[in-house]
C-alpha positions in Angstrom: 105.1 136.9 123.2 103.3 135.0 119.8 104.1 138.4 117.6 107.2 138.6 118.4 107.3 134.8 117.9 105.7 134.8 114.7 108.4 137.4 113.3 111.1 135.3 114.5 109.6 132.5 113.2 108.8 134.3 109.5 113.0 135.7 109.6 114.1 131.7 109.8 111.5 130.8 107.0 113.3 133.3 104.7 117.0 132.3 105.6 116.4 128.7 106.4 113.3 127.6 104.3 111.5 124.5 105.1 110.4 123.0 101.8 107.5 120.3 101.1 108.1 116.7 100.4 106.0 116.1 97.8 107.0 118.8 95.3 109.8 120.8 96.6 108.3 124.4 97.4 108.4 126.6 100.2 106.1 126.0 103.5 104.2 128.6 104.6 103.3 129.6 108.1 100.7 126.7 109.1 102.6 124.1 107.0 104.3 120.7 108.0 105.9 118.0 106.0 103.3 118.7 102.8 102.0 122.0 101.2 98.6 122.1 101.3 98.1 121.1 97.5 100.4 118.3 98.5 97.9 117.4 101.4 95.0 117.2 99.6 96.7 115.6 96.7 97.6 112.3 98.6 96.6 109.5 96.7 94.4 107.8 99.9 92.7 105.0 100.3 90.2 105.5 102.3 90.0 102.4 104.2 89.3 101.9 107.9 88.7 99.4 110.1 84.9 98.7 109.8 84.3 97.8 106.2 86.4 94.9 104.2 88.8 96.1 101.9 91.5 95.0 99.0 94.0 94.6 102.0 92.3 92.3 104.1 91.8 90.0 100.8 95.9 89.9 100.6 95.6 87.8 104.2 92.5 85.5 102.8 93.8 81.8 103.3 97.2 82.9 104.1 97.4 84.4 107.8 94.5 85.1 110.2 94.2 88.5 111.1 91.0 90.4 112.5 91.1 93.4 110.0 93.9 95.2 108.2 93.9 98.3 106.0 96.2 101.4 104.6 96.7 104.5 104.7 97.8 105.7 101.3 98.4 103.8 98.0 101.9 103.2 96.8 102.4 104.0 93.0 105.6 103.9 91.1 106.3 107.9 90.7 103.6 108.9 92.9 103.9 111.2 96.2 103.4 107.6 99.0 106.7 106.6 96.7 108.8 109.9 97.2 107.5 110.4 101.0 108.6 106.8 101.9 111.6 106.7 100.6 112.9 110.0 102.2 111.1 108.7 105.3 113.9 105.4 105.1 116.7 106.7 103.2 117.0 110.2 104.0 116.3 110.5 107.7 113.3 111.7 107.9 111.5 110.4 110.6 109.5 113.1 111.3 107.6 111.9 108.2 106.1 108.7 109.8 105.1 110.8 112.9 103.3 113.5 111.0 101.0 110.1 109.1 100.8 108.0 112.5 99.2 110.9 113.9 97.0 111.3 110.6 95.8 107.7 110.0 95.7 107.8 114.2 93.1 110.2 114.1 91.2 108.8 111.3 91.2 105.2 112.5 90.3 106.4 116.1 86.6 105.8 116.2 87.5 102.4 114.7 89.3 101.1 117.8 87.3 102.9 120.0 85.4 99.8 121.3 88.9 97.8 121.0 91.5 97.5 123.6 94.7 97.4 122.3 97.5 95.9 124.1 99.8 98.2 122.0 101.2 98.6 118.4 104.1 96.1 117.6 106.3 97.4 114.5 107.7 94.9 111.8 111.7 94.9 112.8 114.7 95.7 111.0 118.1 93.2 111.7 120.0 94.7 114.6 122.7 95.3 111.3 120.3 97.0 109.5 119.2 98.8 112.3 123.1 100.3 113.2 123.2 101.1 109.7 120.1 103.2 109.6 119.9 105.1 112.9 116.2 104.0 113.3 113.5 102.5 112.6 111.2 103.9 110.1 108.4 102.7 111.7 109.0 104.0 115.0 107.5 107.7 114.6 104.3 105.9 112.8 104.2 103.4 115.7 104.7 105.6 118.5 102.6 109.0 117.2 99.4 105.8 116.4 100.0 104.5 119.7 99.2 108.1 121.0 96.0 108.9 119.1 94.5 105.0 120.2 95.4 105.7 124.0 98.1 102.0 123.7 101.5 101.5 123.9 103.8 101.2 121.9 106.0 98.1 121.9 108.9 97.3 119.8 110.4 95.1 121.5 108.2 91.8 120.8 109.6 90.7 117.5 112.6 90.6 116.1 114.5 90.0 112.8 116.9 86.5 112.8 118.5 87.1 109.6 119.9 90.7 108.2 118.3 89.8 104.5 118.6 91.9 101.5 115.8 94.0 100.2 112.6 91.9 98.3 111.6 94.5 95.8 113.3 93.0 92.9 112.0 89.5 94.0 109.1 86.8 92.7 106.1 86.5 94.9 107.4 83.2 95.5 110.9 84.0 96.3 110.2 86.7 98.6 107.1 84.4 100.5 109.9 81.5 101.2 112.7 84.7 102.1 110.7 86.0 104.7 109.7 82.3 106.1 111.2 81.4 110.1 113.2 84.9 110.1 110.8 86.2 112.3 110.1 85.5 116.1 108.9 86.6 118.9 110.2 87.4 122.5 108.5 86.9 125.6 105.2 89.0 125.5 103.5 86.7 127.9 101.8 89.9 128.7 99.9 89.8 125.2 98.2 86.7 125.7 94.8 86.8 124.8 95.1 90.8 124.0 94.5 92.5 120.8 97.6 94.0 119.4 98.0 96.3 115.7 101.1 95.1 113.6 102.6 98.1 111.2 104.6 97.8 108.7 105.3 100.5 105.6 104.2 99.3 102.8 102.5 96.0 101.6 103.1 94.9 98.1 102.7 90.7 98.0 102.0 90.8 102.1 104.9 87.8 102.8 106.8 89.8 105.0 103.9 90.9 106.9 102.3 87.0 106.7 105.6 85.9 108.3 104.8 88.1 111.8 101.7 87.4 112.0 102.5 83.8 112.3 105.5 84.3 114.5 102.7 86.4 116.9 100.6 83.5 116.7 102.5 81.6 119.2 101.2 84.1 121.7 98.1 82.4 122.9 94.8 83.6 121.9 96.2 86.6 120.3 93.9 89.2 117.8 96.1 90.7 115.2 95.6 93.5 113.4 97.3 95.2 110.9 98.0 99.0 109.3 100.5 99.8 107.1 101.2 103.4 106.1 100.8 102.4 101.9 99.7 99.3 99.8 100.6 98.7 96.4 97.4 98.4 94.6 
């Protein structure tokens, strides 16, 4: 049956070719989301959860976390920006799952001796969620949860107001805008537990800082942070 399936797949790839999200060239058998060239050309940070890095330092003196890491660097005209734009605005949820599995495999050893109670995404406001149709972090978070052998917990945090995009605001205005925006629902099951908070991109860290501060209303919670990308 394998040979017939391969023939059918080859015919489908000719009639309906799948394209690389990095360079828009046709993907070949065995390639998924990215071609081999783009996969090796990604701007990896090489950060992990065992050594100090630049993402850790973003939160120094601002919010208490155990450790943080990002998978990719986010450059103005880079592949990470292109991929995250497709993930957030072009209904390409599979990109999140792809990177969640990849990042999860990379950091699995770092969490081998850490009992994670779950993975908590930065939430969207219900109006934004209805408009977009999905939270771009769902695929990323579920794939991470699978690789780290834990649960995906999208219900823990909620957003209290539907704010405009933060990307063009100053660091101070962004910080002011997000304070008190995030609240915790009933999370007694997380008392004294370790959780992994996730987001797509870290710029100033203001959104994650607000989420971390909200999560610290849970008694003795231990917070780790992982993102798809970070602005250098």
